[in-house]
C-alpha positions, 0 to 999 in steps of 0.5 A, a space after each residue: 765243431 769242425 770237420 777235416 780230412 786227412 789220409 791218416 789220423 794218429 791218436 796220441 803224440 807219444 814217440 811211436 806216434 811221431 815215428 809212425 807219422 814221420 814215415 807216413 808223411 815222408 811217403 807223401 800222405 797227409 797225416 794228422 796227430 791228435 794229442 791229449 796233452 799240451 805237449 807231444 812226447 807221451 811218456 818221453 817228456 821233459 818238464 819243470 817239476 820244481 821252480 828252476 828244476 827240469 827233468 824227464 818225467 816218466 821214461 828217463 834214460 836212452 839206449 833202446 831208441 833204434 839207430 835206423 829211426 834216429 838216422 831216418 828222422 835225422 834227429 841229430 840235425 833236429 837237435 838230439 844229442 845223446 851222451 854216454 854215462 861215464 860209468 854204466 852202473 854203481 851198486 853200493 852194498 850194506 857192508 861198505 863194498 861196491 861194484 862199478 860196471 862199465 866199459 873195460 871195468 866190469 870184469 875187474 870189479 866182479 873179481 873183487 867178489 868172485 874170481 870164478 864169476 869174473 872169468 865166466 863174464 866174457 862168455 856170458 856176455 858173448 852168449 847173451 849177445 848171440 841171442 840178442 843178435 838174432 832177435 835184434 833183426 826182428 825189432 823192425 819187422 812184424 813177426 809172423 802173424 797167425 791168420 785165417 784164410 787161404 794160401 794167399 793170406 798165409 803165404 807171406 806169414 809162412 815166409 816170415 816164419 821161415 825167415 825167422 826159423 832160418 835165423 834160429 837154425 843158424 844158431 848152434 845147439 848151445 845158442 838154441 838152448 840159450 834162446 829157449 832159456 831166455 824166453 821161458 826161464 826166470 832171470 834168477 834161474 838163468 843167472 844162478 846157472 852162470 854166477 855164484 856171487 850176489 853182486 854180479 847177479 844183482 847187476 844183471 837181475 835188475 834189468 829183469 824187474 825193470 817195469 815188471 811187477 815180478 820177482 827175478 824168479 818169476 818164469 819169463 823174467 829172463 826175457 825182460 832181461 834180454 829185452 834191455 840188451 837190444 840197445 846201443 848209444 852212438 853205435 856202442 851196443 849195450 851202452 846207456 846214455 842221457 839225452 841232453 835236455 832230457 827225454 823230451 829232447 828226443 820227442 821234440 826232435 821227432 816233432 820237428 822232423 814230422 813238421 818238416 814233412 808236413 805233419 799236422 800236430 794238434 795239441 790239447 785235443 783228446 779223442 772221444 771215439 774212433 769213428 766207424 762206418 759199416 764196420 770200418 774205421 774212418 776217422 776220429 771224433 775229438 772231445 770237442 766234437 771235431 771230426 777228422 776223417 781219414 783212410 786209416 786210423 792209427 792208435 798210439 794208445 795202450 790197447 786196453 784204452 783204445 778198445 775199452 774207451 774209443 772203439 764201439 763194441 759192436 764192430 769188435 769180434 767178441 773173442 778179441 774183445 774178451 782177450 783184450 779185456 784179459 790183456 795183462 798190464 801192470 807194473 810195480 813202478 813208482 817214479 820220482 824226480 827230486 831237486 837236490 841242493 847238492 850231490 849225494 855222498 855214498 858211504 861205499 864210495 865217498 866224494 864226487 866222481 864218475 860213479 854219480 853219472 851211473 845208474 845207481 842201483 840199490 838192490 844188493 841181491 836177487 833174494 832182496 828183489 824177490 823179497 821186495 816183490 813178495 812184500 809189495 804183493 802182501 802189503 801194497 809196497 815193499 818195505 825194502 824197495 828197489 831203487 835205481 837213481 840217475 843224476 842226469 845233471 852230472 852230464 847235463 848242467 842245464 837241468 838245474 840251477 848252478 851248483 844244484 842237481 836233479 835226480 830220477 828215482 825209478 823205484 820198485 815194487 809197489 802194487 799197481 793198485 797202490 792207493 793215492 793216499 799212500 803216495 807220500 809215505 812211499 815217496 818218503 820211504 824211497 828217499 830214506 832208502 837212498 839216505 841209508 847209503 848216502 847220509 844227508 841225501 834226505 836233507 838235500 832234497 828241496 823239491 820232489 814229484 812222486 808218481 805212483 802207478 795210478 798217476 802214471 795211468 792218469 797222466 800218460 795212459 800207462 794202464 796199471 802204471 805199466 811202462 811197456 803198455 802190457 807185460 812182456 810175457 810169452 803170451 804177449 810177445 811177438 806173434 801174440 802181441 797184443 793178441 794172436 792174429 793181430 801181430 802185424 799192427 792191423 786191428 780186427 776193425 778194418 782201417 784201424 792200426 796199433 803203433 804203440 808199445 802194446 804192439 811188437 816189439 813192446 815197450 821202451 823208447 825204441 820207435 820200432 812199433 811206430 816204424 813197423 805200423 807205418 809199413 803196414 799202413 803204407 802197404 795197405 794204402 798202396 804206398 
């Protein structure tokens, strides 16, 4: 057992923890990061899952990583390269038709199904971008925080609220109505109001159920759709790409940037408790009994794990404890990696081509997605599941042996409580679902890794398999994330901060919660 001192100790070396550590260290603070696993990165890691085959294990595609974070950390200099998909999305349908979405392509493809929808598409995209543009400005700002106290405490929050109000006031009436709709409505209702054909609604509606244990007709799912519009790749808004080397290339570049600033990264160091004295967080105790004392403790963990397992109940206000206990976290995600002897051959679009670099979505309609959710709630998993498949080796030939490939399967819906004993049966179903559209796919699988919600929780701390560290519902967003009164990343225990996806602005590989938490710590420490 040993004791050391640091200005800040960060619990968890996921991407947000690394971003937070970088900004704190760049400001001159001594920073120690304690990571439970043998590698930094949290859910953004690249690992070998079958001999000779490597792939991103959990998070699997790039768009939401914030441009300011990329630039400040100089991630390109530290080895990060992101390449764009040659086609954004490929949706094969049972009747042999297909839709390809991508730059200068989507409108013409939609016209195959509906001339009216193709005509409306530019206006849909314009209005969605208007709302996204307002909210994009708030990704790197703490939202207005509901606080108690006199004018000294309230004035900064009132000014934040006024700033956000001015931005919303800058919208015309149509924009304000769209803003309300996208926060309160279901994605299905929103899309039904715009389009008539199933394919275009399926293309956009898929984003509303990514990582979300819900139907596209669940109220509030329109915001989940909007959340996935914030991103960009190489300066192009709304584009999705692949990090060469997998998602671990992002966090390895971040780790290199942190090391350059003098951050101490300790691997294989699980934390047993947050050390508190006189009601204040003053450090962390590892499971080995080592103590790291610090002026501030910053947690990259899921908020439920932090307060259920590491913080003494006696120092946490009862109301906060109750609300964290009721914090909703659970995803319908079933995550797979497969090693392939050859590329799949789709009935709808045979042969090799740019469509194999796309996000391949097997979910032909909003009704199909709605049934998948209902089936999972009744039976534990959907018998006709939603599958998005990416084949990153079409863009990055270092992930698999020559002539062979790796594919990521991001599957919905399974119950967050899916028992481990059903894992392989569900994995078989996901592969068979792809095989129906690309016969021979099942025979080409030479190895696989299947992770259900409980596996994701054990391996990455994603409670209920929730990739967002908590559902993106109106009661858990902006000023209410994770709990109203603590949206500024400061937890109710003085000296304790939250920098993970359970904080504003929520999930995805963005780096924004880490950036924003660092600002709060630096402000409190006089930097």
